[in-house]
N, CA, C and O atoms as CSV, one atom per row, in Angstrom:
chain,resi,resn,atom,element,x,y,z
A,1,UNK,N,N,29.919,130.877,12.380
A,1,UNK,CA,C,29.743,132.201,12.962
A,1,UNK,C,C,30.829,133.114,12.395
A,1,UNK,O,O,32.003,132.748,12.366
A,2,UNK,N,N,30.432,134.299,11.946
A,2,UNK,CA,C,31.400,135.219,11.362
A,2,UNK,C,C,32.133,135.993,12.456
A,2,UNK,O,O,31.624,136.207,13.556
A,3,UNK,N,N,33.330,136.395,12.109
A,3,UNK,CA,C,34.177,137.136,13.035
A,3,UNK,C,C,33.710,138.591,13.101
A,3,UNK,O,O,33.480,139.192,12.051
A,4,UNK,N,N,33.559,139.181,14.290
A,4,UNK,CA,C,33.108,140.574,14.370
A,4,UNK,C,C,34.153,141.517,13.803
A,4,UNK,O,O,35.352,141.246,13.866
A,5,UNK,N,N,33.684,142.633,13.245
A,5,UNK,CA,C,34.582,143.633,12.695
A,5,UNK,C,C,35.296,144.374,13.818
A,5,UNK,O,O,34.742,144.582,14.898
A,6,UNK,N,N,36.533,144.767,13.543
A,6,UNK,CA,C,37.286,145.546,14.511
A,6,UNK,C,C,36.804,146.994,14.409
A,6,UNK,O,O,36.777,147.570,13.322
A,7,UNK,N,N,36.435,147.561,15.520
A,7,UNK,CA,C,35.971,148.948,15.558
A,7,UNK,C,C,37.106,149.816,16.060
A,7,UNK,O,O,37.690,149.538,17.107
A,8,UNK,N,N,37.425,150.873,15.313
A,8,UNK,CA,C,38.536,151.752,15.674
A,8,UNK,C,C,38.021,153.057,16.259
A,8,UNK,O,O,37.038,153.622,15.780
A,9,UNK,N,N,38.695,153.527,17.300
A,9,UNK,CA,C,38.356,154.784,17.953
A,9,UNK,C,C,39.591,155.686,17.919
A,9,UNK,O,O,40.662,155.292,18.379
A,10,UNK,N,N,39.441,156.877,17.382
A,10,UNK,CA,C,40.529,157.836,17.331
A,10,UNK,C,C,40.272,158.889,18.398
A,10,UNK,O,O,39.236,159.554,18.380
A,11,UNK,N,N,41.207,159.043,19.325
A,11,UNK,CA,C,41.045,160.003,20.424
A,11,UNK,C,C,42.208,160.977,20.457
A,11,UNK,O,O,43.337,160.642,20.099
A,12,UNK,N,N,41.911,162.171,20.888
A,12,UNK,CA,C,42.942,163.183,21.067
A,12,UNK,C,C,43.551,163.013,22.446
A,12,UNK,O,O,42.838,162.898,23.443
A,13,UNK,N,N,44.885,162.998,22.494
A,13,UNK,CA,C,45.625,162.877,23.742
A,13,UNK,C,C,46.601,164.046,23.782
A,13,UNK,O,O,47.729,163.941,23.301
A,14,UNK,N,N,46.157,165.159,24.357
A,14,UNK,CA,C,46.977,166.369,24.309
A,14,UNK,C,C,46.968,166.906,22.896
A,14,UNK,O,O,45.906,167.211,22.354
A,15,UNK,N,N,48.149,167.027,22.285
A,15,UNK,CA,C,48.234,167.486,20.895
A,15,UNK,C,C,48.268,166.336,19.901
A,15,UNK,O,O,48.121,166.558,18.699
A,16,UNK,N,N,48.458,165.127,20.373
A,16,UNK,CA,C,48.562,163.959,19.500
A,16,UNK,C,C,47.228,163.203,19.465
A,16,UNK,O,O,46.342,163.427,20.290
A,17,UNK,N,N,47.117,162.313,18.494
A,17,UNK,CA,C,45.971,161.428,18.402
A,17,UNK,C,C,46.433,160.003,18.655
A,17,UNK,O,O,47.528,159.619,18.244
A,18,UNK,N,N,45.607,159.223,19.325
A,18,UNK,CA,C,45.911,157.813,19.575
A,18,UNK,C,C,44.767,156.963,19.016
A,18,UNK,O,O,43.614,157.392,18.979
A,19,UNK,N,N,45.112,155.763,18.589
A,19,UNK,CA,C,44.147,154.862,17.991
A,19,UNK,C,C,43.881,153.696,18.938
A,19,UNK,O,O,44.809,153.033,19.401
A,20,UNK,N,N,42.619,153.459,19.216
A,20,UNK,CA,C,42.188,152.346,20.055
A,20,UNK,C,C,41.375,151.394,19.199
A,20,UNK,O,O,40.679,151.831,18.283
A,21,UNK,N,N,41.451,150.115,19.477
A,21,UNK,CA,C,40.658,149.106,18.778
A,21,UNK,C,C,39.734,148.425,19.775
A,21,UNK,O,O,40.174,147.947,20.820
A,22,UNK,N,N,38.459,148.388,19.442
A,22,UNK,CA,C,37.494,147.671,20.259
A,22,UNK,C,C,37.675,146.185,19.980
A,22,UNK,O,O,37.869,145.796,18.828
A,23,UNK,N,N,37.616,145.367,20.986
A,23,UNK,CA,C,37.855,143.924,20.821
A,23,UNK,C,C,36.693,143.194,20.167
A,23,UNK,O,O,36.858,142.049,19.745
A,24,UNK,N,N,35.545,143.808,20.070
A,24,UNK,CA,C,34.421,143.169,19.386
A,24,UNK,C,C,33.358,142.640,20.323
A,24,UNK,O,O,33.405,142.863,21.533
A,25,UNK,N,N,32.397,141.934,19.749
A,25,UNK,CA,C,31.253,141.409,20.504
A,25,UNK,C,C,31.677,140.553,21.677
A,25,UNK,O,O,32.535,139.680,21.551
A,26,UNK,N,N,31.070,140.813,22.811
A,26,UNK,CA,C,31.309,139.987,23.988
A,26,UNK,C,C,32.515,140.401,24.798
A,26,UNK,O,O,32.632,140.002,25.957
A,27,UNK,N,N,33.418,141.186,24.237
A,27,UNK,CA,C,34.592,141.614,24.976
A,27,UNK,C,C,34.587,143.115,25.218
A,27,UNK,O,O,35.158,143.587,26.200
A,28,UNK,N,N,33.952,143.861,24.339
A,28,UNK,CA,C,33.869,145.305,24.517
A,28,UNK,C,C,32.667,145.654,25.382
A,28,UNK,O,O,31.884,144.778,25.750
A,29,UNK,N,N,32.525,146.905,25.700
A,29,UNK,CA,C,31.372,147.326,26.492
A,29,UNK,C,C,30.362,148.029,25.600
A,29,UNK,O,O,30.629,148.256,24.420
A,30,UNK,N,N,29.226,148.369,26.142
A,30,UNK,CA,C,28.187,149.065,25.380
A,30,UNK,C,C,28.262,150.564,25.641
A,30,UNK,O,O,27.288,151.285,25.426
A,31,UNK,N,N,29.396,151.024,26.097
A,31,UNK,CA,C,29.591,152.414,26.482
A,31,UNK,C,C,29.304,153.401,25.348
A,31,UNK,O,O,28.777,154.485,25.599
A,32,UNK,N,N,29.640,153.045,24.109
A,32,UNK,CA,C,29.557,154.005,23.005
A,32,UNK,C,C,28.277,153.911,22.184
A,32,UNK,O,O,28.171,154.556,21.141
A,33,UNK,N,N,27.308,153.124,22.630
A,33,UNK,CA,C,26.077,152.993,21.861
A,33,UNK,C,C,25.274,154.280,21.819
A,33,UNK,O,O,24.628,154.568,20.812
A,34,UNK,N,N,25.301,155.051,22.878
A,34,UNK,CA,C,24.451,156.232,22.949
A,34,UNK,C,C,25.229,157.523,23.149
A,34,UNK,O,O,24.647,158.552,23.491
A,35,UNK,N,N,26.530,157.477,22.940
A,35,UNK,CA,C,27.365,158.672,23.112
A,35,UNK,C,C,27.533,159.385,21.784
A,35,UNK,O,O,27.539,158.746,20.732
A,36,UNK,N,N,27.669,160.709,21.822
A,36,UNK,CA,C,27.968,161.456,20.596
A,36,UNK,C,C,29.414,161.252,20.186
A,36,UNK,O,O,29.712,161.152,18.995
A,37,UNK,N,N,30.314,161.189,21.149
A,37,UNK,CA,C,31.735,160.972,20.891
A,37,UNK,C,C,32.165,159.681,21.570
A,37,UNK,O,O,32.012,159.514,22.780
A,38,UNK,N,N,32.708,158.768,20.764
A,38,UNK,CA,C,33.169,157.494,21.320
A,38,UNK,C,C,34.381,157.698,22.205
A,38,UNK,O,O,35.215,158.565,21.948
A,39,UNK,N,N,34.470,156.899,23.239
A,39,UNK,CA,C,35.599,156.926,24.156
A,39,UNK,C,C,35.977,155.485,24.460
A,39,UNK,O,O,35.111,154.618,24.579
A,40,UNK,N,N,37.285,155.233,24.587
A,40,UNK,CA,C,37.730,153.856,24.842
A,40,UNK,C,C,37.321,153.415,26.246
A,40,UNK,O,O,37.063,154.230,27.132
A,41,UNK,N,N,37.271,152.110,26.410
A,41,UNK,CA,C,36.956,151.531,27.717
A,41,UNK,C,C,38.116,150.644,28.144
A,41,UNK,O,O,39.134,150.583,27.454
A,42,UNK,N,N,37.978,149.968,29.254
A,42,UNK,CA,C,39.040,149.098,29.770
A,42,UNK,C,C,39.302,147.897,28.864
A,42,UNK,O,O,40.386,147.317,28.913
A,43,UNK,N,N,38.328,147.517,28.041
A,43,UNK,CA,C,38.484,146.366,27.150
A,43,UNK,C,C,39.067,146.737,25.792
A,43,UNK,O,O,39.342,145.845,24.989
A,44,UNK,N,N,39.263,148.008,25.512
A,44,UNK,CA,C,39.837,148.435,24.236
A,44,UNK,C,C,41.357,148.261,24.261
A,44,UNK,O,O,41.981,148.254,25.322
A,45,UNK,N,N,41.934,148.123,23.070
A,45,UNK,CA,C,43.371,147.879,22.917
A,45,UNK,C,C,44.010,149.099,22.274
A,45,UNK,O,O,43.544,149.581,21.241
A,46,UNK,N,N,45.076,149.596,22.885
A,46,UNK,CA,C,45.807,150.737,22.341
A,46,UNK,C,C,46.757,150.255,21.248
A,46,UNK,O,O,47.558,149.347,21.470
A,47,UNK,N,N,46.661,150.865,20.073
A,47,UNK,CA,C,47.547,150.513,18.964
A,47,UNK,C,C,48.853,151.283,19.102
A,47,UNK,O,O,48.854,152.474,19.412
A,48,UNK,N,N,49.957,150.597,18.869
A,48,UNK,CA,C,51.243,151.286,18.913
A,48,UNK,C,C,51.433,152.043,17.600
A,48,UNK,O,O,50.896,151.630,16.573
A,49,UNK,N,N,52.192,153.148,17.615
A,49,UNK,CA,C,52.343,153.990,16.413
A,49,UNK,C,C,52.952,153.269,15.214
A,49,UNK,O,O,52.627,153.603,14.075
A,50,UNK,N,N,53.821,152.296,15.438
A,50,UNK,CA,C,54.478,151.619,14.321
A,50,UNK,C,C,53.740,150.349,13.869
A,50,UNK,O,O,54.227,149.636,12.992
A,51,UNK,N,N,52.592,150.066,14.446
A,51,UNK,CA,C,51.842,148.848,14.172
A,51,UNK,C,C,50.816,149.078,13.056
A,51,UNK,O,O,50.117,150.091,13.064
A,52,UNK,N,N,50.720,148.151,12.102
A,52,UNK,CA,C,49.699,148.236,11.062
A,52,UNK,C,C,48.392,147.663,11.593
A,52,UNK,O,O,48.370,147.013,12.638
A,53,UNK,N,N,47.304,147.907,10.870
A,53,UNK,CA,C,46.013,147.381,11.304
A,53,UNK,C,C,45.994,145.859,11.268
A,53,UNK,O,O,45.355,145.230,12.111
A,54,UNK,N,N,46.689,145.257,10.296
A,54,UNK,CA,C,46.758,143.797,10.222
A,54,UNK,C,C,47.498,143.229,11.427
A,54,UNK,O,O,47.098,142.205,11.982
A,55,UNK,N,N,48.577,143.895,11.830
A,55,UNK,CA,C,49.337,143.453,13.001
A,55,UNK,C,C,48.505,143.600,14.270
A,55,UNK,O,O,48.545,142.739,15.149
A,56,UNK,N,N,47.761,144.680,14.360
A,56,UNK,CA,C,46.892,144.904,15.513
A,56,UNK,C,C,45.819,143.827,15.590
A,56,UNK,O,O,45.566,143.282,16.664
A,57,UNK,N,N,45.180,143.511,14.451
A,57,UNK,CA,C,44.163,142.473,14.420
A,57,UNK,C,C,44.756,141.121,14.795
A,57,UNK,O,O,44.125,140.355,15.524
A,58,UNK,N,N,45.948,140.817,14.315
A,58,UNK,CA,C,46.602,139.546,14.644
A,58,UNK,C,C,46.913,139.479,16.137
A,58,UNK,O,O,46.771,138.422,16.751
A,59,UNK,N,N,47.333,140.591,16.722
A,59,UNK,CA,C,47.638,140.627,18.159
A,59,UNK,C,C,46.369,140.390,18.983
A,59,UNK,O,O,46.405,139.698,20.001
A,60,UNK,N,N,45.261,140.962,18.541
A,60,UNK,CA,C,43.994,140.760,19.241
A,60,UNK,C,C,43.544,139.306,19.096
A,60,UNK,O,O,43.097,138.696,20.067
A,61,UNK,N,N,43.662,138.747,17.882
A,61,UNK,CA,C,43.260,137.361,17.642
A,61,UNK,C,C,44.078,136.368,18.449
A,61,UNK,O,O,43.544,135.365,18.920
A,62,UNK,N,N,45.371,136.635,18.616
A,62,UNK,CA,C,46.243,135.748,19.403
A,62,UNK,C,C,45.947,135.841,20.892
A,62,UNK,O,O,46.272,134.922,21.645
A,63,UNK,N,N,45.341,136.924,21.323
A,63,UNK,CA,C,45.074,137.111,22.737
A,63,UNK,C,C,46.191,137.857,23.448
A,63,UNK,O,O,46.214,137.914,24.678
A,64,UNK,N,N,47.123,138.431,22.685
A,64,UNK,CA,C,48.224,139.188,23.269
A,64,UNK,C,C,47.803,140.577,23.715
A,64,UNK,O,O,48.537,141.256,24.432
A,65,UNK,N,N,46.635,140.991,23.296
A,65,UNK,CA,C,46.179,142.350,23.624
A,65,UNK,C,C,45.212,142.304,24.779
A,65,UNK,O,O,44.713,143.344,25.209
């Protein structure tokens, strides 16, 4: 079975932008299937500003997120 792709959501938070990562199949919700603008859910993971995408993926894979 192949690993699901990490889906990234960029949201505006005041004047700044924040990056959220969807956890993938079975852990995320179906909230964004029919929306014009994606929005994070309770199962999404907030990326820290100094974290690379590889570090974020590793954190999700370890279960730390």
